[in-house]
C-alpha positions in Angstrom: 0.0 0.0 0.0 2.8 2.4 0.9 4.5 1.6 -2.5 1.3 2.5 -4.4 1.1 5.8 -2.7 4.7 6.6 -3.5 4.1 5.8 -7.2 1.0 8.0 -7.3 2.9 10.9 -5.8 5.6 10.4 -8.4 3.1 10.7 -11.2 1.6 13.9 -9.9 3.1 17.0 -11.7 4.7 19.4 -9.3 3.7 23.1 -9.7 6.0 25.9 -8.9 4.8 28.1 -6.1 3.9 31.7 -7.1 5.7 34.1 -4.9 4.5 37.6 -3.9 7.4 39.0 -5.9 6.1 37.3 -9.1 2.6 38.9 -8.6 4.1 42.3 -8.1 6.2 41.9 -11.2 3.1 41.2 -13.3 1.3 44.2 -11.9 4.2 46.4 -12.5 4.5 45.2 -16.1 0.8 45.9 -16.7 1.0 49.3 -15.1 4.0 50.3 -17.2 2.2 49.2 -20.4 -0.9 51.2 -19.4 1.2 54.3 -18.7 3.0 53.9 -22.0 -0.4 53.7 -23.8 -1.7 56.8 -22.0 1.4 58.7 -23.0 1.1 57.6 -26.6 -2.6 58.5 -26.6 -1.7 62.0 -25.4 0.8 62.3 -28.2 -1.8 61.2 -30.7 -4.2 63.8 -29.4 -1.6 66.5 -29.7 -0.6 65.8 -33.3 -4.2 65.5 -34.5 -5.0 68.8 -32.8 -2.0 70.8 -34.1 -2.2 69.8 -37.8 -4.5 71.6 -40.1 -4.7 68.8 -42.6 -6.3 65.4 -41.7 -3.6 62.9 -40.7 -3.8 59.4 -42.2 -3.1 56.3 -40.1 0.1 55.6 -42.1 1.4 59.1 -41.5 0.8 58.8 -37.7 2.4 55.3 -37.5 5.4 56.5 -39.4 5.9 59.6 -37.4 5.5 57.9 -34.0 7.3 54.6 -35.1 4.4 52.5 -33.7 2.5 49.5 -35.1 -0.6 50.4 -37.0 -2.8 48.1 -34.9 -1.7 49.8 -31.7 -2.2 53.3 -33.1 -5.6 52.4 -34.5 -6.7 51.0 -31.1 -5.6 54.2 -29.3 -7.2 56.4 -31.9 -10.5 54.5 -31.5 -10.2 55.1 -27.7 -9.6 58.8 -28.3 -12.6 59.0 -30.7 -14.8 57.3 -28.1 -13.5 59.6 -25.3 -14.2 62.8 -27.3 -17.6 61.6 -28.3 -18.7 62.0 -24.7 -21.1 65.0 -24.1 -18.7 66.9 -21.9 -16.4 67.5 -24.9 -17.1 70.3 -27.4 -14.7 68.9 -30.0 -14.5 65.5 -31.6 -12.0 63.5 -33.7 -13.4 62.1 -36.9 -12.4 60.8 -40.3 -12.2 63.5 -42.9 -10.8 63.0 -46.4 -9.1 59.7 -45.5 -7.5 61.0 -42.3 -8.2 62.1 -38.8 -9.0 65.7 -37.9 -10.2 67.4 -34.7 -13.4 69.4 -35.3 -16.1 71.1 -33.3 -19.3 69.0 -32.8 -22.3 69.6 -35.1 -24.5 70.4 -32.1 -22.2 73.4 -31.3 -21.8 74.7 -34.8 -24.4 77.5 -34.4 -22.8 78.8 -31.2 -19.3 78.6 -32.8 -20.5 80.3 -36.0 -22.1 83.2 -34.1 -18.9 83.6 -32.1 -16.7 83.7 -35.2 -19.0 86.1 -36.9 -18.6 88.4 -33.9 -14.8 88.3 -34.4 -14.6 89.0 -38.1 -16.8 88.9 -41.2 -17.1 85.3 -42.5 -15.5 84.3 -45.8 -18.4 83.0 -47.9 -18.9 81.7 -51.4 -21.3 83.5 -53.6 -24.5 81.8 -54.6 -23.3 81.3 -58.2 -20.0 79.8 -56.9 -22.0 77.6 -54.6 -24.2 76.3 -57.4 -21.3 75.7 -59.7 -19.4 73.8 -57.0 -22.6 71.7 -56.5 -22.8 70.8 -60.2 -19.1 69.8 -60.2 -19.4 67.8 -56.9 -22.4 65.8 -58.2 -21.5 65.5 -61.9 -17.7 65.2 -61.7 -15.8 65.0 -63.8 -17.6 67.6 -65.8 -16.7 70.2 -68.4 -17.3 74.0 -68.4 -19.9 73.7 -71.3 -21.7 71.0 -69.4 -21.8 73.2 -66.3 -23.1 76.1 -68.4 -25.8 73.9 -69.9 -27.0 72.8 -66.4 -26.9 76.3 -64.9 -27.9 78.3 -68.0 -25.3 81.0 -67.6 -21.6 81.5 -68.3 -19.4 80.6 -65.4 -15.7 81.3 -66.4 -15.3 83.7 -63.5 -16.8 81.4 -61.0 -14.6 78.5 -62.1 -11.5 80.7 -61.7 -12.6 81.5 -58.1 -13.1 77.9 -57.3 -9.7 77.0 -58.8 -8.0 79.8 -56.9 -9.5 78.5 -53.7 -8.3 74.9 -54.6 -11.9 73.6 -54.2 -11.8 72.1 -57.7 -9.0 71.0 -60.1 -8.5 69.9 -63.7 -9.1 66.2 -64.3 -7.8 65.8 -67.8 -9.8 66.5 -71.0 -13.0 65.0 -72.4 -12.5 63.0 -75.6 -14.9 65.0 -77.7 -14.5 67.8 -80.3 -12.4 70.6 -78.8 -11.3 68.3 -75.9 -12.7 70.6 -73.1 -11.1 70.5 -69.6 -12.8 68.2 -67.1 -13.2 69.5 -63.5 -13.5 67.6 -60.3 -13.6 68.5 -56.6 -10.3 68.2 -54.5 -9.2 66.9 -51.2 -9.3 70.5 -50.0 -13.0 70.5 -50.9 -13.6 67.6 -48.5 -11.6 69.2 -45.8 -13.3 72.6 -46.2 -16.7 71.1 -45.8 -15.8 68.5 -43.3 -16.7 65.5 -45.4 -15.3 62.0 -45.1 -16.0 61.4 -48.8 -18.5 62.4 -51.5 -21.2 60.1 -50.1 -21.7 62.6 -47.3 -22.8 65.4 -49.6 -26.0 67.1 -48.4 -29.3 66.3 -49.9 -31.3 68.5 -52.3 -33.6 69.6 -49.4 -30.6 70.7 -47.4 -29.2 72.6 -50.4 -32.5 74.5 -50.8 -32.3 75.5 -47.2 -28.8 76.8 -47.8 -30.0 78.7 -50.9 -32.8 80.3 -49.0 -30.6 81.4 -46.2 -28.0 82.8 -48.7 -30.7 84.8 -50.4 -31.9 86.1 -47.0 -28.3 87.2 -46.3 -27.7 84.9 -43.4 -26.0 81.9 -45.0 -24.1 79.4 -42.9 -20.8 78.1 -44.2 -21.8 76.7 -47.7 -22.1 73.0 -48.4 -21.8 71.5 -51.9 -25.3 70.1 -52.8 -26.9 69.2 -56.1 -27.9 72.1 -58.5 -31.5 72.8 -59.2 -31.3 74.8 -62.5 -35.1 75.0 -63.0 -35.4 76.9 -59.8 -32.6 79.4 -60.3 -33.6 83.1 -60.4 -33.6 84.1 -64.1 -31.7 87.4 -63.4 -28.8 85.7 -61.7 -25.3 86.7 -62.9 -22.0 84.9 -62.4 -20.1 87.2 -60.0 -17.7 85.4 -57.8 
């Protein structure tokens, strides 16, 4: 009987005892990793805040020399944190990158505050309509824009080109080979759009038109043109 008990004990694997030092070492490692994540998250917040252009994930990972999955995880945590109601700004994807912006629910307050500081820079109604045609029909030529709007628009096109809201996109393979126009990345940044799928609806555009005619237009957004509803006497002054 005693021999059987000895054999049983010999077959039982021996586990190493966990010492208090081992437990503390594990806690210290986790604490150090957490502190490093918090420091990196603060750096991410700083670089997204300070840059005017949206930062892509690859730009951030290269600049900080960090793995893309780690940066993405910390960015997601930052986005969730700034989405809380106690924050007036948020981090969102714009034009393929990350940018810090004010929250939509505070836009009216911010707009009124900015208006009190200096006169807002606005696009004219003809420029807004031309930009809308290009945004929804791109790539599109000047003659096609003129056909939709019913008026000449060379001056407006120059204004939009100067502001880098549109750019040439080659030439159309027809007689005369007219220049094609498309919206730019600056256009997405200017209007806070992730991509063209976020363009406002026709109903929203009509509201912008109405406010513009009343002389109290908000920052313009690029919606679809409604040529049959244009005022007949409109001219193309940029």
